[in-house]
ChimeraX commands (.cxc) that place a marker at each C-alpha (Angstrom):
marker #1 position 9.79,-11.31,-4.66 radius 0.5
marker #1 position 7.65,-8.35,-5.79 radius 0.5
marker #1 position 10.07,-5.57,-4.89 radius 0.5
marker #1 position 13.73,-5.28,-4.10 radius 0.5
marker #1 position 14.54,-6.33,-0.55 radius 0.5
marker #1 position 16.94,-3.40,-0.45 radius 0.5
marker #1 position 13.95,-1.02,-0.61 radius 0.5
marker #1 position 12.10,-2.69,2.26 radius 0.5
marker #1 position 13.68,-0.76,5.16 radius 0.5
marker #1 position 13.11,2.57,3.41 radius 0.5
marker #1 position 9.50,1.84,2.51 radius 0.5
marker #1 position 8.67,0.61,6.00 radius 0.5
marker #1 position 10.47,3.52,7.69 radius 0.5
marker #1 position 8.55,5.97,5.53 radius 0.5
marker #1 position 5.22,4.32,6.38 radius 0.5
marker #1 position 5.96,4.47,10.09 radius 0.5
marker #1 position 7.12,8.09,9.86 radius 0.5
marker #1 position 3.96,9.12,8.03 radius 0.5
marker #1 position 1.73,7.75,10.78 radius 0.5
marker #1 position -2.03,7.32,10.38 radius 0.5
marker #1 position -4.12,9.39,8.02 radius 0.5
marker #1 position -5.69,12.60,9.39 radius 0.5
marker #1 position -8.94,11.90,11.25 radius 0.5
marker #1 position -11.07,13.72,8.68 radius 0.5
marker #1 position -9.69,11.61,5.85 radius 0.5
marker #1 position -10.40,8.37,7.69 radius 0.5
marker #1 position -14.14,9.08,7.77 radius 0.5
marker #1 position -14.53,9.89,4.08 radius 0.5
marker #1 position -15.58,7.24,1.62 radius 0.5
marker #1 position -13.14,8.71,-0.91 radius 0.5
marker #1 position -10.32,10.46,0.95 radius 0.5
marker #1 position -8.88,13.61,-0.54 radius 0.5
marker #1 position -5.88,12.78,-2.73 radius 0.5
marker #1 position -3.49,14.71,-0.46 radius 0.5
marker #1 position -4.43,12.56,2.56 radius 0.5
marker #1 position -3.15,9.34,1.00 radius 0.5
marker #1 position -0.72,10.62,-1.62 radius 0.5
marker #1 position 2.41,10.01,0.48 radius 0.5
marker #1 position 1.47,6.39,1.11 radius 0.5
marker #1 position 0.53,5.90,-2.53 radius 0.5
marker #1 position 3.97,7.20,-3.53 radius 0.5
marker #1 position 5.48,4.36,-1.51 radius 0.5
marker #1 position 3.37,1.84,-3.44 radius 0.5
marker #1 position 4.56,3.45,-6.66 radius 0.5
marker #1 position 8.16,2.62,-5.80 radius 0.5
marker #1 position 7.49,-0.97,-6.89 radius 0.5
marker #1 position 4.04,-1.00,-8.51 radius 0.5
marker #1 position 4.63,2.07,-10.68 radius 0.5
marker #1 position 2.82,5.39,-10.95 radius 0.5
marker #1 position -0.23,3.97,-12.70 radius 0.5
marker #1 position -0.11,0.49,-11.20 radius 0.5
marker #1 position 2.22,-0.78,-13.91 radius 0.5
marker #1 position 5.35,-2.11,-12.22 radius 0.5
marker #1 position 8.75,-0.61,-12.65 radius 0.5
marker #1 position 10.40,-3.45,-10.72 radius 0.5
marker #1 position 10.68,-6.92,-12.27 radius 0.5
marker #1 position 8.27,-9.59,-10.94 radius 0.5
marker #1 position 6.06,-7.03,-9.19 radius 0.5
marker #1 position 2.31,-7.63,-9.62 radius 0.5
marker #1 position 0.34,-5.30,-11.88 radius 0.5
marker #1 position -2.30,-3.54,-9.80 radius 0.5
marker #1 position -3.63,-1.32,-12.60 radius 0.5
marker #1 position -7.22,-2.23,-13.40 radius 0.5
marker #1 position -7.75,-4.31,-10.26 radius 0.5
marker #1 position -11.05,-3.92,-8.47 radius 0.5
marker #1 position -10.94,-1.88,-5.29 radius 0.5
marker #1 position -12.29,-4.80,-3.27 radius 0.5
marker #1 position -9.58,-7.12,-4.63 radius 0.5
marker #1 position -6.83,-4.69,-3.64 radius 0.5
marker #1 position -8.33,-4.23,-0.18 radius 0.5
marker #1 position -8.58,-7.99,0.35 radius 0.5
marker #1 position -4.98,-8.46,-0.79 radius 0.5
marker #1 position -3.72,-5.82,1.66 radius 0.5
marker #1 position -5.76,-7.36,4.50 radius 0.5
marker #1 position -4.43,-10.82,3.67 radius 0.5
marker #1 position -0.84,-9.58,3.67 radius 0.5
marker #1 position -1.47,-8.01,7.07 radius 0.5
marker #1 position -3.00,-11.13,8.61 radius 0.5
marker #1 position -0.54,-13.55,6.98 radius 0.5
marker #1 position -2.99,-15.30,4.65 radius 0.5
marker #1 position -0.76,-14.07,1.80 radius 0.5
marker #1 position 2.97,-14.10,2.30 radius 0.5
marker #1 position 5.62,-11.79,0.99 radius 0.5
marker #1 position 8.33,-10.36,3.21 radius 0.5
marker #1 position 8.01,-6.77,2.00 radius 0.5
marker #1 position 4.24,-6.60,1.53 radius 0.5
marker #1 position 3.65,-8.30,4.87 radius 0.5
marker #1 position 5.74,-5.71,6.69 radius 0.5
marker #1 position 4.13,-2.85,4.79 radius 0.5
marker #1 position 0.60,-4.08,5.45 radius 0.5
marker #1 position 1.26,-4.49,9.18 radius 0.5
marker #1 position 1.93,-0.72,9.30 radius 0.5
marker #1 position -1.34,0.22,7.57 radius 0.5
marker #1 position -4.60,0.88,9.35 radius 0.5
marker #1 position -7.85,-0.41,7.90 radius 0.5
marker #1 position -8.64,3.15,6.78 radius 0.5
marker #1 position -5.22,3.40,5.10 radius 0.5
marker #1 position -5.91,0.18,3.23 radius 0.5
marker #1 position -9.34,1.35,2.09 radius 0.5
marker #1 position -7.91,4.65,0.89 radius 0.5
marker #1 position -5.07,2.97,-0.99 radius 0.5
marker #1 position -7.39,0.45,-2.59 radius 0.5
marker #1 position -9.70,3.27,-3.70 radius 0.5
marker link #1:1,2 radius 0.2
marker link #1:2,3 radius 0.2
marker link #1:3,4 radius 0.2
marker link #1:4,5 radius 0.2
marker link #1:5,6 radius 0.2
marker link #1:6,7 radius 0.2
marker link #1:7,8 radius 0.2
marker link #1:8,9 radius 0.2
marker link #1:9,10 radius 0.2
marker link #1:10,11 radius 0.2
marker link #1:11,12 radius 0.2
marker link #1:12,13 radius 0.2
marker link #1:13,14 radius 0.2
marker link #1:14,15 radius 0.2
marker link #1:15,16 radius 0.2
marker link #1:16,17 radius 0.2
marker link #1:17,18 radius 0.2
marker link #1:18,19 radius 0.2
marker link #1:19,20 radius 0.2
marker link #1:20,21 radius 0.2
marker link #1:21,22 radius 0.2
marker link #1:22,23 radius 0.2
marker link #1:23,24 radius 0.2
marker link #1:24,25 radius 0.2
marker link #1:25,26 radius 0.2
marker link #1:26,27 radius 0.2
marker link #1:27,28 radius 0.2
marker link #1:28,29 radius 0.2
marker link #1:29,30 radius 0.2
marker link #1:30,31 radius 0.2
marker link #1:31,32 radius 0.2
marker link #1:32,33 radius 0.2
marker link #1:33,34 radius 0.2
marker link #1:34,35 radius 0.2
marker link #1:35,36 radius 0.2
marker link #1:36,37 radius 0.2
marker link #1:37,38 radius 0.2
marker link #1:38,39 radius 0.2
marker link #1:39,40 radius 0.2
marker link #1:40,41 radius 0.2
marker link #1:41,42 radius 0.2
marker link #1:42,43 radius 0.2
marker link #1:43,44 radius 0.2
marker link #1:44,45 radius 0.2
marker link #1:45,46 radius 0.2
marker link #1:46,47 radius 0.2
marker link #1:47,48 radius 0.2
marker link #1:48,49 radius 0.2
marker link #1:49,50 radius 0.2
marker link #1:50,51 radius 0.2
marker link #1:51,52 radius 0.2
marker link #1:52,53 radius 0.2
marker link #1:53,54 radius 0.2
marker link #1:54,55 radius 0.2
marker link #1:55,56 radius 0.2
marker link #1:56,57 radius 0.2
marker link #1:57,58 radius 0.2
marker link #1:58,59 radius 0.2
marker link #1:59,60 radius 0.2
marker link #1:60,61 radius 0.2
marker link #1:61,62 radius 0.2
marker link #1:62,63 radius 0.2
marker link #1:63,64 radius 0.2
marker link #1:64,65 radius 0.2
marker link #1:65,66 radius 0.2
marker link #1:66,67 radius 0.2
marker link #1:67,68 radius 0.2
marker link #1:68,69 radius 0.2
marker link #1:69,70 radius 0.2
marker link #1:70,71 radius 0.2
marker link #1:71,72 radius 0.2
marker link #1:72,73 radius 0.2
marker link #1:73,74 radius 0.2
marker link #1:74,75 radius 0.2
marker link #1:75,76 radius 0.2
marker link #1:76,77 radius 0.2
marker link #1:77,78 radius 0.2
marker link #1:78,79 radius 0.2
marker link #1:79,80 radius 0.2
marker link #1:80,81 radius 0.2
marker link #1:81,82 radius 0.2
marker link #1:82,83 radius 0.2
marker link #1:83,84 radius 0.2
marker link #1:84,85 radius 0.2
marker link #1:85,86 radius 0.2
marker link #1:86,87 radius 0.2
marker link #1:87,88 radius 0.2
marker link #1:88,89 radius 0.2
marker link #1:89,90 radius 0.2
marker link #1:90,91 radius 0.2
marker link #1:91,92 radius 0.2
marker link #1:92,93 radius 0.2
marker link #1:93,94 radius 0.2
marker link #1:94,95 radius 0.2
marker link #1:95,96 radius 0.2
marker link #1:96,97 radius 0.2
marker link #1:97,98 radius 0.2
marker link #1:98,99 radius 0.2
marker link #1:99,100 radius 0.2
marker link #1:100,101 radius 0.2
marker link #1:101,102 radius 0.2
marker link #1:102,103 radius 0.2
view
């Protein structure tokens, strides 16, 4: 289990409350940091500020290739990878959100 199950409802509620990224940010190859910063802060709850986990048994995402991170998020969303928390988080992310987070 990558992150505490107790955090799951809060992380998911925050993702839903944030809604999709602003339209301008979705069209940029590299979105402005402010456009994705709130969603990235949610990732940091388990994966740490610099991709180094603060929660035991959470994968290290620091140093991962952008394409690997994007594929992982897509696989969590479509069920090819399974994890209760990451699956629910990924289902609430648009493709543009995933690209921005992976970047």
